[in-house]
C-alpha positions as CSV (number, residue, x, y, z in Angstrom):
1,M,0.0,0.0,0.0
2,S,1.3,3.4,-0.9
3,L,1.8,5.9,1.9
4,Y,1.4,8.8,-0.6
5,K,-2.1,9.7,-1.7
6,F,-1.8,10.9,-5.3
7,E,-4.2,13.5,-6.7
8,I,-5.8,14.1,-10.1
9,G,-3.4,16.0,-12.2
10,D,-0.3,14.5,-10.6
11,V,2.4,13.3,-13.0
12,V,3.5,9.8,-12.0
13,S,5.8,7.1,-13.3
14,W,5.7,3.3,-13.2
15,N,7.5,0.3,-14.7
16,S,5.8,-1.5,-17.6
17,E,6.8,-4.2,-20.1
18,A,8.0,-1.4,-22.3
19,G,10.1,0.2,-19.6
20,H,9.6,3.3,-17.5
21,V,6.4,5.2,-18.3
22,K,5.2,8.7,-17.2
23,G,1.6,9.7,-17.2
24,R,-1.0,12.1,-15.7
25,I,-3.6,10.9,-13.2
26,T,-7.1,11.7,-14.6
27,A,-9.3,9.8,-12.2
28,I,-9.2,8.0,-8.8
29,H,-11.4,4.9,-8.3
30,D,-12.2,3.9,-4.7
31,A,-14.7,1.1,-5.5
32,P,-14.5,-1.9,-7.8
33,F,-15.0,-1.0,-11.5
34,L,-15.1,-2.7,-14.9
35,V,-13.0,-1.8,-17.9
36,N,-13.5,-3.9,-21.1
37,G,-15.0,-6.7,-19.0
38,Y,-12.1,-6.8,-16.5
39,R,-13.0,-6.1,-12.9
40,H,-10.4,-3.8,-11.2
41,H,-10.3,-4.0,-7.4
42,A,-10.2,-0.7,-5.6
43,S,-11.3,0.6,-2.2
44,P,-11.0,3.9,-0.3
45,D,-8.0,2.4,1.5
46,E,-6.3,1.1,-1.7
47,P,-7.6,3.2,-4.7
48,Q,-6.7,2.5,-8.3
49,Y,-5.5,5.5,-10.3
50,E,-6.5,6.1,-13.9
51,I,-3.5,7.4,-15.8
52,V,-3.0,8.7,-19.3
53,S,0.5,8.1,-20.7
54,L,2.3,11.3,-21.6
55,K,4.0,9.7,-24.6
56,T,1.3,7.5,-26.2
57,G,-2.1,8.6,-24.7
58,H,-2.7,5.0,-23.5
59,V,-4.9,4.7,-20.4
60,A,-3.6,2.6,-17.6
61,F,-4.9,1.6,-14.1
62,H,-2.5,1.1,-11.2
63,K,-2.5,1.0,-7.4
64,G,-0.5,3.6,-5.6
65,S,2.1,1.0,-4.6
66,A,3.2,0.8,-8.3
67,L,3.5,4.5,-8.8
68,S,6.1,7.2,-8.0
69,L,5.7,10.9,-8.2
70,A,7.5,12.1,-11.3
71,M,9.7,15.2,-11.3
């Protein structure tokens, strides 16, 4: 669990199969939700962050523990 609570608009980075990626948080989900038939698990204590890649525009969903605040 991440100790830092990210906010909408924060630029964050994470590791993906393609390497290190940076993106901007566009939404915070604090309840389970569906995307393309896949159920993402989220709660107020462990939210999932919706992030748009700054390079490709791809939308990703990650828990705070996978993210770092980008400088």
